[in-house]
C-alpha positions in Angstrom: 9.6 6.4 4.1 7.3 6.8 1.1 8.8 7.6 -2.3 7.9 10.6 -4.3 6.2 8.6 -7.0 3.6 7.3 -4.5 3.0 10.7 -2.9 2.3 12.1 -6.4 -0.8 9.9 -6.6 -2.4 12.0 -3.8 -2.0 15.3 -5.5 -3.7 16.7 -8.6 -0.9 19.1 -9.4 2.4 18.0 -7.9 4.6 21.0 -8.8 2.2 23.5 -7.3 1.6 21.6 -4.1 3.3 21.9 -0.7 4.2 18.2 -0.7 3.0 17.6 2.8 1.3 14.2 2.4 2.2 11.7 5.1 4.8 14.0 6.8 3.1 13.5 10.2 2.7 9.8 9.7 6.4 9.4 8.8 7.4 11.0 12.1 6.0 7.9 14.0 8.9 5.8 12.6 11.6 8.2 14.0 11.1 7.9 17.8 10.5 5.0 20.2 7.1 6.3 21.3 5.8 6.2 17.7 7.2 2.7 17.1 5.3 1.5 20.3 2.1 3.1 18.9 2.6 1.3 15.6 3.1 -2.0 17.4 -0.1 -1.3 19.4 -2.0 -0.7 16.2 -0.7 -4.0 14.8 -1.8 -5.7 18.0 -5.3 -4.3 17.5 -5.4 -5.6 14.0 -4.4 -9.1 15.2 -7.2 -8.9 17.8 -10.1 -7.4 15.9 -9.7 -7.8 12.2 -10.7 -10.7 10.0 -9.2 -9.6 6.7 -5.7 -8.3 6.2 -4.7 -6.3 3.1 -1.5 -4.7 2.0 -1.4 -1.4 0.2 1.2 -1.6 -2.6 2.4 0.7 -5.3 4.2 0.4 -8.6 7.7 1.8 -9.2 7.3 4.1 -12.1 11.0 5.2 -12.1 12.0 1.7 -13.3 9.7 1.9 -16.3 11.1 5.2 -17.6 7.7 6.2 -19.1 6.0 9.6 -19.1 3.8 8.9 -16.2 5.3 9.6 -12.8 2.4 8.8 -10.5 2.5 5.3 -9.1 -0.5 2.9 -9.4 -1.8 1.9 -6.0 -3.6 -1.3 -5.2 -4.6 -3.5 -2.2 -3.5 -7.1 -2.1 -5.4 -9.3 0.3 -3.4 -11.9 2.3 -4.9 -15.4 2.4 -3.9 -18.5 4.4 -2.9 -18.9 8.0 -4.2 -17.2 11.0 -4.6 -13.4 11.4 -1.5 -13.2 13.5 0.5 -14.9 10.8 -0.9 -12.6 8.2 0.0 -9.5 10.2 3.5 -10.8 10.9 4.0 -11.5 7.2 2.7 -8.0 6.4 5.1 -6.5 9.0 8.0 -8.2 7.4 7.1 -6.8 4.0 7.0 -3.1 5.1 9.2 -1.0 2.8 10.3 -3.9 0.7 9.9 -4.7 -2.9 7.4 -7.5 -3.7 7.8 -9.0 -7.1 4.7 -9.8 -9.1 5.8 -13.5 -9.2 5.5 -13.7 -5.4 1.9 -12.5 -5.5 0.4 -13.9 -8.7 1.0 -17.1 -10.6 1.0 -17.6 -14.3 -2.5 -17.8 -15.8 -4.1 -17.3 -12.4 -7.7 -16.0 -12.1 -7.8 -12.6 -10.2 -10.8 -10.9 -8.6 -10.8 -7.2 -9.1 -12.7 -5.0 -6.7 -13.6 -1.6 -7.9 -11.7 -1.0 -11.2 -13.8 1.8 -12.8 -15.1 5.1 -11.6 -18.6 3.9 -12.0 -20.3 6.2 -14.5 -23.3 3.8 -15.0 -24.8 3.5 -18.5 -23.0 6.7 -19.7 -19.9 4.8 -20.7 
């Protein structure tokens, strides 16, 4: 279910690797037992979590640039109850989310952890 451009982000050297990232996690979506386990996990998120975030990636193929690794970021969901947030996130699985749907024109954005943190070295 995950595209190659996202899997590339988890490898330092793509062409030498065995490309095994997320192979076991993808098998959950194939059978009914795995789907029940996913629903159970979403139920636990509704019950215990207070913040819901989506992990999203860019589509580098559409840009036709040299870089093939996708950029990955977390987008926090705000507004509504936790159950509403989880239901919205469940609907967005495997779908494209346009930037216009997440950010407004001239909107202030909080960035959490942008650099590698090298201190005063620069």
